[in-house]
Backbone of each chain as ProteinMPNN parsed JSONL, in Angstrom:
{"seq_chain_A": "EPEVTQTPSHQVTQMGQEVILRCVPISNHLYFYWYRQILGQKVEFLVSFYNNEISEKSEIFDDQFSVERPDGSNFTLKIRSTKLEDSAMYFCASRGPGSSSTDTQYFGPGTRLTVL", "coords_chain_A": {"N_chain_A": [[16.073, -10.639, 5.93], [18.654, -8.687, 7.308], [18.066, -6.188, 9.83], [17.917, -2.923, 11.314], [16.997, -2.397, 14.627], [14.932, -0.675, 16.998], [14.242, 0.396, 20.305], [12.357, 2.011, 22.933], [9.366, 2.113, 20.845], [7.897, 4.329, 21.287], [8.372, 6.87, 23.61], [7.491, 8.483, 26.51], [8.196, 11.191, 28.581], [8.961, 13.136, 31.507], [9.938, 16.543, 31.638], [13.327, 17.171, 32.339], [13.941, 14.649, 33.167], [15.933, 11.679, 32.712], [16.542, 9.886, 29.728], [16.949, 6.856, 27.919], [17.592, 5.753, 24.782], [17.357, 2.952, 22.737], [19.168, 0.894, 20.467], [19.623, -1.681, 18.125], [22.027, -2.368, 16.024], [22.745, -3.605, 12.672], [24.309, -6.742, 12.596], [27.052, -7.127, 11.701], [27.961, -4.628, 11.221], [29.93, -1.6, 11.456], [29.88, 1.116, 11.796], [28.032, 3.626, 13.356], [25.113, 5.575, 13.903], [23.202, 8.372, 15.086], [20.273, 10.1, 14.368], [17.878, 12.78, 14.318], [14.451, 13.833, 14.077], [12.61, 16.535, 14.375], [9.168, 17.238, 14.7], [7.746, 18.083, 11.647], [10.08, 19.112, 10.671], [13.414, 18.822, 9.193], [15.225, 15.694, 8.896], [17.917, 15.38, 11.037], [21.413, 15.131, 11.493], [22.959, 13.762, 14.358], [25.11, 12.358, 15.703], [28.029, 10.361, 15.098], [29.575, 7.165, 15.374], [32.329, 5.138, 15.93], [34.483, 2.41, 16.301], [34.267, 2.335, 19.051], [34.205, 4.984, 19.865], [33.158, 8.435, 19.653], [33.024, 9.742, 16.455], [32.203, 11.918, 15.023], [30.219, 14.788, 15.732], [27.223, 16.766, 15.887], [26.239, 20.232, 16.286], [23.988, 20.098, 17.795], [24.33, 18.003, 19.504], [24.994, 18.228, 22.488], [26.382, 18.544, 25.847], [24.39, 17.253, 27.205], [23.79, 15.001, 25.885], [24.742, 11.626, 25.253], [26.46, 8.779, 23.942], [26.683, 5.228, 23.682], [28.161, 2.019, 23.401], [27.368, -0.533, 24.892], [27.666, -3.272, 24.872], [28.265, -6.03, 22.614], [26.168, -5.681, 20.873], [24.202, -3.671, 21.33], [23.425, -0.193, 20.872], [23.334, 2.866, 22.311], [21.542, 5.902, 22.993], [21.718, 8.476, 25.213], [19.903, 10.895, 26.94], [20.487, 13.261, 29.236], [19.095, 15.154, 30.869], [16.117, 15.857, 30.02], [14.638, 18.201, 27.71], [11.866, 20.235, 26.666], [12.202, 20.779, 23.969], [13.55, 18.58, 23.065], [11.802, 16.765, 22.189], [11.035, 14.6, 19.646], [11.463, 12.491, 16.724], [13.697, 9.893, 16.913], [16.239, 8.476, 15.107], [18.159, 5.601, 14.597], [21.046, 4.487, 12.861], [23.048, 2.273, 10.878], [26.101, 1.272, 9.292], [28.334, -0.473, 7.115], [30.106, -3.583, 6.629], [32.502, -2.569, 5.69], [34.899, 0.075, 5.062], [34.263, 1.755, 3.119], [33.074, 4.732, 1.669], [30.901, 4.466, 0.142], [29.216, 2.653, 1.205], [25.969, 1.735, 2.301], [23.795, 3.459, 4.545], [21.753, 2.013, 6.922], [18.601, 2.334, 8.301], [16.829, 2.37, 11.411], [13.405, 1.938, 12.697], [12.801, 4.076, 14.27], [12.422, 5.999, 17.328], [9.884, 7.586, 18.954], [10.118, 10.347, 20.866], [8.564, 11.984, 23.462], [8.473, 14.82, 25.327], [7.199, 16.064, 28.259]], "CA_chain_A": [[17.062, -9.581, 5.693], [19.006, -8.027, 8.579], [17.542, -4.841, 9.959], [18.198, -2.175, 12.533], [15.817, -2.312, 15.477], [14.991, 0.366, 18.022], [13.246, 0.332, 21.374], [10.969, 1.688, 22.596], [8.878, 2.821, 19.666], [7.429, 5.619, 21.765], [8.752, 7.141, 24.993], [6.982, 9.741, 27.061], [8.946, 11.478, 29.786], [8.812, 14.477, 32.068], [11.087, 17.435, 31.483], [14.336, 17.01, 33.378], [14.236, 13.241, 33.376], [16.891, 11.031, 31.818], [16.007, 8.818, 28.889], [17.904, 6.075, 27.128], [17.007, 5.16, 23.578], [18.177, 1.787, 22.421], [19.239, 0.49, 19.062], [20.443, -2.844, 17.809], [22.442, -2.246, 14.617], [22.978, -4.841, 11.934], [25.329, -7.361, 13.437], [28.448, -7.005, 11.282], [28.255, -3.237, 10.888], [30.959, -1.01, 12.3], [29.658, 2.551, 11.944], [26.708, 3.799, 13.942], [24.678, 6.96, 13.834], [21.897, 8.83, 15.553], [19.674, 11.269, 13.728], [16.564, 13.063, 14.878], [13.549, 14.63, 13.257], [11.553, 17.253, 15.084], [7.953, 17.22, 13.889], [7.654, 19.118, 10.627], [11.4, 19.589, 10.267], [14.254, 17.859, 8.493], [16.036, 14.733, 9.63], [19.198, 16.027, 11.314], [22.483, 14.308, 12.042], [23.372, 14.051, 15.73], [26.403, 11.828, 16.098], [28.49, 9.112, 14.505], [30.326, 6.394, 16.364], [33.101, 4.082, 15.29], [35.59, 1.907, 17.098], [33.989, 2.664, 20.46], [34.288, 6.387, 20.224], [32.463, 9.366, 18.77], [33.883, 10.213, 15.376], [31.744, 13.252, 14.663], [28.943, 15.154, 16.354], [26.704, 18.041, 15.425], [26.054, 21.255, 17.325], [22.86, 19.693, 18.63], [24.81, 16.975, 20.43], [25.739, 18.919, 23.538], [26.762, 17.725, 26.997], [23.253, 16.502, 27.708], [23.685, 13.777, 25.103], [25.886, 10.723, 25.218], [26.206, 7.505, 23.258], [27.461, 4.137, 24.249], [27.932, 0.681, 22.872], [27.698, -1.221, 26.14], [28.022, -4.657, 24.602], [28.519, -6.193, 21.185], [25.004, -5.574, 20.01], [23.388, -2.476, 21.528], [23.986, 1.158, 20.705], [22.337, 3.661, 23.029], [21.599, 7.361, 23.071], [21.194, 8.932, 26.497], [19.699, 12.322, 27.16], [20.602, 13.305, 30.699], [18.035, 15.96, 31.456], [15.37, 16.188, 28.809], [13.962, 19.48, 27.581], [10.714, 20.153, 25.777], [12.657, 20.802, 22.585], [14.105, 17.286, 22.681], [10.719, 15.962, 21.603], [11.376, 14.353, 18.245], [11.683, 11.102, 16.349], [15.13, 9.62, 16.903], [16.573, 7.347, 14.243], [19.476, 4.987, 14.636], [21.463, 3.926, 11.578], [24.357, 1.623, 10.9], [26.664, 0.921, 7.985], [29.528, -1.301, 7.172], [31.246, -3.617, 7.53], [33.708, -1.99, 5.144], [35.125, 1.487, 5.36], [33.974, 2.538, 1.925], [32.042, 5.752, 1.854], [29.738, 4.114, -0.669], [28.324, 1.744, 1.931], [24.669, 2.315, 2.602], [23.316, 3.53, 5.922], [20.462, 1.374, 7.143], [17.939, 3.026, 9.398], [15.79, 1.737, 12.2], [12.069, 2.528, 12.563], [12.71, 5.296, 15.051], [11.752, 6.114, 18.631], [9.268, 8.912, 19.123], [10.285, 10.851, 22.238], [7.696, 13.111, 23.827], [8.85, 15.399, 26.621], [6.072, 16.869, 28.761]], "C_chain_A": [[17.376, -8.88, 7.024], [18.428, -6.62, 8.621], [17.987, -4.232, 11.277], [16.904, -2.104, 13.345], [16.026, -1.257, 16.55], [13.877, 0.142, 19.038], [13.435, 1.496, 22.34], [10.545, 2.386, 21.316], [8.38, 4.207, 20.05], [7.782, 5.756, 23.245], [8.194, 8.494, 25.394], [7.696, 9.975, 28.387], [8.653, 12.889, 30.268], [10.087, 15.27, 31.844], [12.043, 17.258, 32.653], [14.718, 15.572, 33.66], [15.26, 12.745, 32.354], [16.162, 9.977, 30.99], [17.152, 8.119, 28.171], [17.144, 5.444, 25.977], [17.952, 4.06, 23.1], [18.063, 1.385, 20.958], [20.053, -0.803, 18.994], [20.785, -2.751, 16.329], [22.547, -3.62, 13.953], [24.297, -5.438, 12.414], [26.765, -7.167, 12.969], [28.822, -5.577, 10.891], [29.2, -2.621, 11.914], [30.741, 0.473, 12.597], [28.212, 2.774, 12.379], [26.388, 5.282, 14.048], [23.372, 7.156, 14.603], [21.526, 10.091, 14.788], [18.38, 11.567, 14.475], [15.762, 13.915, 13.904], [12.487, 15.244, 14.162], [10.362, 17.353, 14.147], [7.909, 18.4, 12.924], [8.99, 19.649, 10.154], [12.2, 18.467, 9.597], [14.845, 16.825, 9.453], [17.431, 15.342, 9.791], [20.184, 15.022, 11.911], [22.785, 14.74, 13.477], [24.817, 13.632, 15.979], [26.724, 10.573, 15.3], [29.485, 8.471, 15.456], [31.023, 5.262, 15.649], [34.223, 3.68, 16.226], [35.499, 2.383, 18.559], [34.24, 4.114, 20.841], [33.514, 7.231, 19.221], [33.438, 9.84, 17.711], [33.465, 11.6, 14.892], [30.431, 13.535, 15.386], [28.526, 16.533, 15.859], [26.599, 19.004, 16.606], [24.935, 20.869, 18.284], [23.341, 18.789, 19.763], [25.663, 17.631, 21.495], [25.983, 17.977, 24.717], [25.614, 16.93, 27.59], [23.1, 15.151, 26.999], [24.937, 12.922, 25.29], [25.476, 9.454, 24.475], [27.139, 6.462, 23.828], [27.15, 2.861, 23.474], [28.313, -0.268, 24.01], [28.084, -2.683, 25.96], [28.185, -4.794, 23.107], [27.343, -5.946, 20.278], [24.241, -4.26, 20.152], [24.167, -1.196, 21.298], [22.94, 2.101, 21.29], [22.611, 5.148, 22.916], [20.957, 7.755, 24.396], [21.043, 10.436, 26.464], [19.566, 12.499, 28.66], [19.438, 14.013, 31.362], [17.203, 16.523, 30.311], [14.708, 17.56, 28.887], [12.767, 19.286, 26.641], [11.146, 20.038, 24.319], [13.372, 19.525, 22.147], [13.035, 16.362, 22.113], [10.947, 15.832, 20.104], [11.318, 12.851, 17.995], [13.185, 10.904, 16.243], [15.385, 8.341, 16.103], [18.002, 6.9, 14.502], [19.787, 4.452, 13.242], [22.804, 3.237, 11.749], [24.815, 1.38, 9.471], [27.939, 0.127, 8.184], [29.223, -2.646, 6.544], [32.509, -2.983, 6.973], [33.846, -0.533, 5.525], [34.827, 2.361, 4.158], [32.869, 3.54, 2.187], [30.816, 5.453, 1.005], [28.839, 3.105, 0.032], [27.047, 2.468, 2.319], [24.433, 2.384, 4.102], [21.932, 2.914, 5.989], [19.856, 1.942, 8.421], [16.953, 2.123, 10.125], [14.468, 2.466, 12.058], [11.873, 3.793, 13.395], [12.056, 5.108, 16.404], [11.184, 7.515, 18.718], [9.366, 9.296, 20.592], [9.386, 12.057, 22.442], [8.072, 13.569, 25.224], [7.746, 16.341, 27.069], [6.536, 17.878, 29.821]], "O_chain_A": [[16.465, -8.523, 7.771], [18.314, -5.946, 7.597], [18.376, -4.929, 12.215], [15.843, -1.787, 12.806], [17.154, -0.981, 16.958], [12.755, -0.238, 18.703], [14.566, 1.932, 22.552], [11.309, 3.178, 20.764], [8.431, 5.141, 19.25], [7.516, 4.851, 24.036], [8.394, 9.503, 24.718], [7.792, 9.071, 29.216], [8.157, 13.726, 29.514], [11.186, 14.715, 31.861], [11.625, 17.202, 33.81], [15.72, 15.313, 34.327], [15.422, 13.323, 31.279], [15.285, 9.271, 31.487], [18.18, 8.721, 27.863], [16.183, 4.7, 26.174], [19.172, 4.227, 23.067], [17.019, 1.518, 20.32], [21.036, -0.981, 19.714], [19.941, -3.022, 15.474], [22.447, -4.655, 14.612], [25.278, -4.722, 12.612], [27.646, -7.048, 13.821], [29.876, -5.347, 10.298], [29.268, -3.049, 13.066], [31.333, 1.022, 13.526], [27.288, 2.177, 11.827], [27.266, 6.119, 14.254], [22.562, 6.24, 14.746], [22.332, 11.001, 14.593], [17.849, 10.709, 15.181], [16.305, 14.608, 13.043], [11.588, 14.558, 14.646], [10.526, 17.531, 12.94], [8.019, 19.558, 13.327], [9.033, 20.55, 9.316], [11.733, 17.337, 9.456], [14.947, 17.058, 10.657], [18.05, 15.766, 8.815], [19.818, 14.178, 12.728], [22.857, 15.933, 13.774], [25.644, 14.437, 16.408], [25.836, 9.827, 14.886], [30.149, 9.15, 16.239], [30.418, 4.523, 14.872], [34.839, 4.53, 16.868], [36.485, 2.765, 19.189], [34.463, 4.427, 22.01], [33.249, 6.805, 18.097], [34.543, 10.284, 18.023], [34.296, 12.366, 14.405], [29.632, 12.628, 15.621], [29.357, 17.352, 15.467], [26.837, 18.639, 17.758], [24.939, 21.27, 19.448], [22.794, 18.827, 20.865], [26.892, 17.604, 21.429], [25.813, 16.764, 24.598], [25.838, 16.025, 28.394], [22.37, 14.275, 27.461], [26.042, 13.438, 25.462], [24.296, 9.112, 24.398], [28.207, 6.754, 24.367], [26.045, 2.658, 22.972], [29.446, -0.744, 24.077], [28.759, -3.259, 26.813], [28.239, -3.791, 22.395], [27.476, -5.99, 19.055], [23.679, -3.779, 19.168], [25.38, -1.125, 21.497], [21.8, 2.137, 20.828], [23.752, 5.586, 22.765], [19.806, 7.415, 24.669], [21.935, 11.159, 26.02], [18.652, 11.959, 29.282], [18.864, 13.503, 32.324], [17.553, 17.542, 29.714], [14.283, 18.017, 29.948], [12.682, 18.292, 25.919], [10.544, 19.304, 23.536], [13.758, 19.401, 20.985], [13.35, 15.285, 21.607], [11.04, 16.828, 19.388], [11.15, 12.052, 18.916], [13.869, 11.666, 15.559], [14.826, 7.282, 16.386], [18.922, 7.712, 14.61], [18.885, 4.015, 12.526], [23.587, 3.569, 12.639], [23.999, 1.293, 8.554], [28.52, 0.075, 9.268], [28.148, -2.817, 5.971], [33.499, -2.86, 7.695], [33.001, 0.02, 6.229], [35.101, 3.561, 4.168], [31.868, 3.238, 2.836], [29.794, 6.126, 1.14], [27.794, 2.74, -0.507], [27.055, 3.661, 2.624], [24.821, 1.48, 4.842], [21.048, 3.257, 5.204], [20.502, 2.017, 9.465], [16.332, 1.24, 9.534], [14.395, 3.493, 11.384], [10.877, 4.497, 13.23], [11.254, 4.197, 16.61], [11.904, 8.503, 18.576], [8.772, 8.65, 21.456], [9.444, 13.027, 21.686], [7.999, 12.802, 26.183], [7.395, 17.289, 26.366], [5.723, 18.635, 30.351]]}, "seq_chain_B": "AQSVTQPDIHITVSEGASLELRCNYSYGATPYLFWYVQSPGQGLQLLLKYFSGDTLVQGIKGFEAEFKRSQSSFNLRKPSVHWSDAAEYFCAVGPLGNDYKLSFGAGTTVTVRA", "coords_chain_B": {"N_chain_B": [[27.322, 26.736, 2.27], [26.291, 23.331, 2.652], [23.258, 22.049, 1.311], [19.974, 20.609, 1.01], [17.16, 20.608, -0.959], [13.76, 20.028, -1.099], [11.261, 20.875, -2.985], [8.523, 20.401, -2.965], [6.096, 19.958, -0.606], [3.891, 18.342, -0.263], [2.376, 15.964, -2.298], [-0.282, 14.885, -4.303], [-1.433, 12.108, -6.013], [-3.018, 10.174, -8.562], [-3.8, 6.704, -8.467], [-1.903, 4.66, -10.589], [-1.075, 6.746, -12.138], [1.753, 8.779, -13.184], [4.64, 9.713, -11.235], [6.657, 12.298, -9.985], [9.215, 13.409, -7.996], [10.879, 16.17, -6.701], [14.286, 17.135, -6.185], [16.803, 19.207, -5.138], [20.192, 20.155, -4.74], [22.792, 21.761, -2.917], [26.118, 21.957, -3.029], [29.666, 21.624, -2.578], [31.006, 19.932, -4.303], [30.334, 17.168, -6.507], [28.053, 15.376, -4.804], [27.361, 12.3, -2.996], [24.235, 10.832, -3.605], [20.947, 10.205, -2.457], [17.794, 8.561, -2.194], [15.341, 8.078, 0.193], [12.604, 6.276, 1.636], [9.821, 6.577, 3.781], [7.444, 4.768, 5.245], [4.345, 4.872, 7.08], [5.0, 4.344, 10.492], [7.257, 2.954, 9.946], [10.835, 2.521, 9.39], [13.449, 4.451, 7.772], [13.783, 3.629, 4.507], [16.058, 2.689, 2.037], [15.711, 3.722, -1.259], [17.14, 4.184, -3.639], [20.442, 5.007, -4.884], [23.056, 7.259, -5.857], [26.331, 7.302, -6.913], [28.35, 7.511, -8.848], [28.99, 7.423, -12.434], [26.552, 6.068, -14.647], [23.936, 8.302, -15.098], [21.289, 7.849, -14.754], [19.522, 6.161, -12.452], [18.45, 3.096, -11.228], [16.08, 1.869, -8.89], [14.579, 0.233, -6.042], [11.211, -1.101, -5.963], [10.285, -0.142, -8.389], [11.124, 2.468, -8.807], [13.048, 5.194, -10.145], [15.807, 7.448, -10.599], [17.224, 10.486, -11.741], [20.304, 11.966, -12.137], [21.278, 15.224, -12.572], [23.799, 17.138, -13.276], [24.14, 19.763, -14.192], [21.89, 21.039, -13.329], [21.938, 20.636, -10.678], [20.353, 18.609, -9.58], [18.358, 15.809, -8.509], [16.071, 14.063, -9.259], [13.282, 12.051, -8.431], [11.451, 9.377, -9.869], [8.49, 7.605, -10.848], [6.821, 5.514, -13.053], [4.201, 4.49, -12.837], [2.071, 4.739, -10.305], [1.379, 2.985, -7.282], [-1.066, 2.189, -4.764], [0.295, 1.523, -2.47], [2.509, 3.092, -2.501], [2.124, 5.366, -1.137], [3.535, 7.499, 1.106], [6.271, 9.04, 2.933], [8.88, 10.769, 1.376], [12.334, 11.117, 1.222], [15.042, 13.022, 0.181], [18.567, 12.805, 0.19], [21.943, 13.819, 0.842], [25.401, 12.956, 0.805], [28.893, 11.967, 1.203], [29.157, 14.156, 3.958], [31.714, 15.631, 5.314], [34.236, 13.548, 6.848], [33.075, 11.286, 7.753], [30.837, 10.407, 6.559], [28.241, 11.336, 7.139], [24.796, 11.961, 6.639], [22.874, 14.456, 4.942], [19.683, 15.679, 4.984], [16.785, 16.39, 2.944], [13.661, 18.177, 3.457], [11.589, 16.484, 3.02], [8.941, 14.913, 1.132], [5.557, 14.388, 1.169], [3.618, 11.847, -0.108], [0.47, 11.289, -1.343], [-1.811, 8.867, -2.409], [-4.51, 8.577, -4.462], [-7.463, 6.726, -5.094]], "CA_chain_B": [[26.897, 25.63, 3.117], [25.579, 22.3, 1.913], [21.827, 21.997, 1.613], [19.125, 19.792, 0.157], [15.828, 21.212, -1.046], [12.657, 19.33, -1.744], [10.332, 22.007, -3.089], [7.131, 19.993, -2.792], [5.846, 19.388, 0.711], [2.866, 17.32, -0.372], [1.903, 15.682, -3.653], [-1.358, 13.903, -4.421], [-1.406, 11.522, -7.345], [-3.97, 9.079, -8.738], [-3.187, 5.401, -8.682], [-1.656, 4.403, -12.005], [-0.455, 7.918, -12.753], [3.193, 8.898, -12.955], [5.039, 10.519, -10.081], [8.007, 12.852, -9.982], [9.554, 14.175, -6.793], [12.044, 16.99, -7.008], [15.328, 17.313, -5.189], [17.941, 20.017, -5.551], [21.201, 20.203, -3.69], [23.852, 22.748, -2.994], [27.277, 21.26, -2.449], [30.891, 22.077, -3.209], [31.395, 18.997, -5.355], [29.233, 16.231, -6.713], [27.94, 14.527, -3.616], [26.615, 11.064, -3.14], [22.828, 11.213, -3.548], [20.108, 9.101, -2.014], [16.382, 8.713, -1.893], [14.799, 7.162, 1.184], [11.155, 6.337, 1.798], [9.351, 6.219, 5.109], [6.017, 4.468, 5.367], [3.905, 5.087, 8.461], [5.452, 3.374, 11.473], [8.445, 2.244, 9.481], [12.066, 3.297, 9.334], [13.822, 5.017, 6.483], [14.248, 2.569, 3.621], [16.752, 3.212, 0.864], [15.131, 3.405, -2.563], [18.22, 4.147, -4.606], [21.563, 5.892, -4.587], [23.945, 7.594, -6.961], [27.688, 7.675, -6.535], [29.056, 7.925, -10.059], [28.621, 6.61, -13.582], [25.287, 6.317, -15.338], [23.18, 9.295, -14.325], [19.946, 7.322, -14.503], [19.71, 5.102, -11.465], [17.252, 2.294, -10.947], [15.992, 1.466, -7.502], [13.579, -0.775, -5.704], [9.797, -0.741, -6.072], [10.004, 0.494, -9.673], [11.571, 3.863, -8.829], [14.3, 5.58, -10.765], [16.155, 8.848, -10.375], [18.192, 10.99, -12.703], [21.213, 12.988, -11.658], [21.594, 16.251, -13.57], [24.812, 17.992, -12.666], [23.956, 21.169, -14.591], [20.763, 21.582, -12.575], [22.099, 20.224, -9.271], [19.09, 17.949, -9.223], [18.32, 14.343, -8.431], [14.634, 13.868, -9.156], [12.809, 10.668, -8.326], [10.285, 9.159, -10.734], [7.896, 6.283, -10.992], [5.891, 5.641, -14.182], [2.821, 4.142, -12.501], [2.047, 4.681, -8.839], [0.484, 2.033, -6.614], [-1.547, 2.749, -3.498], [1.294, 1.27, -1.437], [3.579, 4.092, -2.591], [1.81, 6.484, -0.237], [4.6, 7.513, 2.115], [7.077, 10.259, 2.882], [10.093, 10.531, 0.616], [13.416, 12.018, 1.603], [16.279, 13.093, -0.587], [19.687, 13.039, 1.099], [23.272, 13.875, 0.243], [26.528, 12.575, 1.637], [29.232, 12.222, 2.586], [29.516, 15.491, 4.39], [32.731, 15.315, 6.318], [34.923, 12.287, 6.603], [32.43, 10.117, 8.317], [29.706, 9.958, 5.766], [26.935, 11.666, 7.668], [23.839, 12.35, 5.612], [22.097, 15.672, 5.109], [18.39, 15.347, 4.392], [15.773, 17.38, 2.632], [12.535, 18.239, 4.393], [10.66, 15.4, 2.744], [7.707, 15.123, 0.376], [4.535, 13.395, 1.482], [2.856, 11.44, -1.287], [-0.847, 10.683, -1.131], [-2.291, 8.204, -3.611], [-5.97, 8.445, -4.453], [-7.938, 5.606, -5.922]], "C_chain_B": [[26.123, 24.615, 2.281], [24.104, 22.32, 2.296], [21.12, 21.112, 0.604], [17.73, 20.402, 0.195], [14.869, 20.275, -1.752], [11.508, 20.332, -1.819], [8.883, 21.662, -2.772], [6.938, 19.343, -1.432], [4.902, 18.199, 0.611], [2.447, 17.194, -1.83], [0.802, 14.647, -3.574], [-1.391, 13.417, -5.855], [-2.417, 10.38, -7.4], [-3.219, 7.773, -8.957], [-3.073, 5.129, -10.178], [-1.012, 5.572, -12.725], [1.039, 7.93, -12.452], [3.458, 9.859, -11.806], [6.447, 11.046, -10.306], [8.195, 13.703, -8.748], [10.875, 14.892, -7.043], [13.002, 17.076, -5.832], [16.44, 18.145, -5.809], [18.927, 20.095, -4.403], [22.178, 21.333, -3.961], [25.047, 22.157, -2.265], [28.516, 21.661, -3.222], [31.355, 21.195, -4.354], [30.199, 18.089, -5.589], [29.15, 15.296, -5.513], [27.415, 13.144, -3.971], [25.151, 11.41, -2.863], [21.957, 9.998, -3.27], [18.646, 9.536, -2.003], [15.982, 7.619, -0.899], [13.287, 7.344, 1.232], [10.814, 5.896, 3.222], [7.852, 6.013, 5.063], [5.619, 4.641, 6.822], [4.373, 3.969, 9.399], [6.703, 2.622, 11.087], [9.672, 3.151, 9.55], [12.292, 3.869, 7.953], [14.419, 3.903, 5.63], [14.896, 3.181, 2.392], [16.06, 2.753, -0.402], [16.21, 3.249, -3.627], [19.299, 5.14, -4.207], [22.37, 6.128, -5.845], [25.305, 7.974, -6.391], [28.454, 8.207, -7.744], [28.517, 7.101, -11.217], [27.312, 7.035, -14.205], [24.398, 7.225, -14.488], [21.733, 8.89, -14.091], [20.094, 6.074, -13.637], [18.391, 4.388, -11.229], [17.254, 1.864, -9.484], [14.959, 0.383, -7.292], [12.189, -0.218, -5.932], [9.477, 0.009, -7.355], [10.397, 1.946, -9.776], [12.878, 4.028, -9.594], [14.559, 7.047, -10.453], [17.227, 9.232, -11.369], [19.009, 12.111, -12.088], [21.508, 13.942, -12.812], [22.536, 17.254, -12.917], [24.54, 19.461, -12.957], [22.833, 21.833, -13.801], [20.866, 21.289, -11.085], [20.83, 19.541, -8.772], [19.239, 16.439, -9.241], [16.85, 13.982, -8.211], [14.262, 12.39, -9.226], [11.555, 10.502, -9.165], [9.778, 7.73, -10.588], [6.81, 6.382, -12.055], [4.434, 5.418, -13.796], [2.746, 3.863, -10.996], [1.011, 3.671, -8.342], [0.075, 2.627, -5.275], [-0.508, 2.59, -2.387], [2.464, 2.248, -1.49], [3.287, 5.324, -1.741], [2.769, 6.447, 0.949], [5.249, 8.89, 2.089], [8.423, 9.907, 2.26], [11.131, 11.6, 0.941], [14.577, 11.89, 0.623], [17.408, 13.391, 0.393], [20.981, 13.096, 0.31], [24.311, 13.475, 1.278], [27.677, 12.2, 0.729], [29.504, 13.697, 2.817], [30.49, 15.309, 5.544], [33.302, 13.94, 6.055], [34.129, 11.063, 7.007], [31.072, 9.821, 7.704], [28.374, 10.224, 6.441], [26.071, 12.156, 6.511], [23.166, 13.668, 5.983], [20.81, 15.492, 4.318], [17.629, 16.595, 3.956], [14.615, 17.264, 3.602], [11.508, 17.146, 4.163], [9.471, 15.843, 1.92], [6.747, 14.011, 0.735], [3.725, 13.108, 0.228], [1.565, 10.765, -0.846], [-1.306, 10.087, -2.447], [-3.808, 8.049, -3.495], [-6.395, 7.378, -5.46], [-8.5, 6.092, -7.252]], "O_chain_B": [[25.406, 24.968, 1.344], [23.748, 22.573, 3.447], [21.603, 20.895, -0.507], [17.192, 20.676, 1.268], [15.134, 19.796, -2.854], [10.855, 20.601, -0.811], [8.107, 22.525, -2.361], [7.535, 18.308, -1.137], [5.074, 17.188, 1.292], [2.196, 18.191, -2.507], [0.928, 13.648, -2.866], [-1.378, 14.211, -6.795], [-2.645, 9.699, -6.401], [-2.143, 7.748, -9.555], [-4.021, 5.339, -10.935], [-0.459, 5.402, -13.812], [1.524, 7.197, -11.59], [2.623, 10.693, -11.455], [7.325, 10.316, -10.767], [7.412, 14.618, -8.491], [11.846, 14.308, -7.525], [12.603, 17.088, -4.668], [16.952, 17.817, -6.879], [18.54, 20.101, -3.234], [22.348, 21.784, -5.094], [25.003, 21.892, -1.063], [28.427, 22.005, -4.4], [32.024, 21.666, -5.274], [29.167, 18.234, -4.934], [30.071, 14.524, -5.247], [27.071, 12.872, -5.121], [24.867, 12.207, -1.969], [22.202, 8.906, -3.783], [18.321, 10.71, -1.828], [16.237, 6.432, -1.102], [12.759, 8.41, 0.914], [11.425, 4.985, 3.781], [7.086, 6.957, 4.867], [6.47, 4.564, 7.708], [4.161, 2.789, 9.122], [7.159, 1.747, 11.823], [9.568, 4.363, 9.741], [11.431, 3.781, 7.077], [15.436, 3.31, 5.99], [14.34, 4.092, 1.778], [15.844, 1.559, -0.609], [16.193, 2.302, -4.414], [19.112, 5.984, -3.332], [22.371, 5.317, -6.771], [25.421, 8.836, -5.52], [29.124, 9.236, -7.66], [27.7, 6.2, -11.027], [27.003, 8.224, -14.279], [24.145, 6.95, -13.315], [21.03, 9.527, -13.307], [20.702, 5.08, -14.034], [17.348, 5.018, -11.053], [18.297, 1.539, -8.919], [14.526, -0.289, -8.229], [12.009, 0.991, -6.077], [8.482, 0.732, -7.404], [10.035, 2.606, -10.75], [13.696, 3.111, -9.672], [13.647, 7.79, -10.09], [18.036, 8.403, -11.786], [18.46, 13.087, -11.578], [21.932, 13.522, -13.888], [22.125, 18.098, -12.121], [24.691, 20.31, -12.079], [22.829, 23.051, -13.626], [19.978, 21.655, -10.316], [20.311, 19.85, -7.7], [20.119, 15.88, -9.895], [16.447, 13.637, -7.1], [14.849, 11.606, -9.972], [10.691, 11.379, -9.177], [10.516, 6.802, -10.259], [5.952, 7.26, -11.965], [3.535, 6.06, -14.341], [3.291, 2.877, -10.499], [-0.075, 3.531, -8.906], [0.781, 3.467, -4.718], [-0.435, 3.413, -1.475], [3.323, 2.228, -0.609], [4.121, 6.223, -1.642], [2.803, 5.473, 1.701], [4.844, 9.779, 1.339], [9.023, 8.881, 2.58], [10.852, 12.799, 0.938], [15.022, 10.791, 0.291], [17.216, 14.16, 1.335], [21.099, 12.496, -0.757], [24.108, 13.642, 2.481], [27.451, 12.116, -0.478], [30.028, 14.388, 1.943], [30.103, 14.876, 6.63], [32.88, 13.253, 5.125], [34.472, 9.938, 6.644], [30.266, 9.079, 8.266], [27.459, 9.409, 6.327], [26.576, 12.699, 5.528], [22.922, 13.96, 7.153], [20.842, 15.189, 3.125], [17.796, 17.683, 4.505], [14.584, 16.378, 4.456], [10.651, 16.907, 5.014], [9.041, 16.995, 1.991], [7.078, 12.831, 0.622], [3.21, 14.022, -0.414], [1.574, 9.802, -0.08], [-1.203, 10.731, -3.491], [-4.312, 7.459, -2.54], [-5.775, 7.173, -6.504], [-8.942, 5.283, -8.068]]}, "name": "protein", "num_of_chains": 2, "seq": "EPEVTQTPSHQVTQMGQEVILRCVPISNHLYFYWYRQILGQKVEFLVSFYNNEISEKSEIFDDQFSVERPDGSNFTLKIRSTKLEDSAMYFCASRGPGSSSTDTQYFGPGTRLTVLAQSVTQPDIHITVSEGASLELRCNYSYGATPYLFWYVQSPGQGLQLLLKYFSGDTLVQGIKGFEAEFKRSQSSFNLRKPSVHWSDAAEYFCAVGPLGNDYKLSFGAGTTVTVRA"}
């Protein structure tokens, strides 16, 4: 069964450093998402991406964040200058290939980001 | 504002016993409703979803959920729990906005004792 994959599973970085979290969505999906979960808190929406551009983003997704689909398979989340409060589990999700709102979002296993 | 509430942070249940996880939502209209499960080290796996129609929804792994509009609830149930059901369970609603982003509850951790 196709699945969403994410690398690395755990990333440790120093405050102020740039990190790139990588996701490989399900191959024929068209809509891509990043969510995060700070320890002990809810899973929160960060950004959605369709047709090579951001379609919606939350207040959390400020100028320090960016997303990219550099090729036909990867979907990345970059944090330019990490802060302590960016420590969280980051989930990638994809859905499609149709445009129906009833399509299911499939989630990856997550990347745990620890900022020291 | 839209919100999802899972009142129970942690539930412990004996293997073979029944399980019910509560979910309440606050939304302007009837949303789409989901239950996801996360086992340790795993991603979020969809258990079941409700869009319309029959208010009792069957999912994978023997789970079911009932949508009750009058109570704004979408509670998850399983008649007989297995040790492998120990996990964290998330209720979610969507679409919120045009792009079908999900809004999650805080999650309920289920512990299964032998």
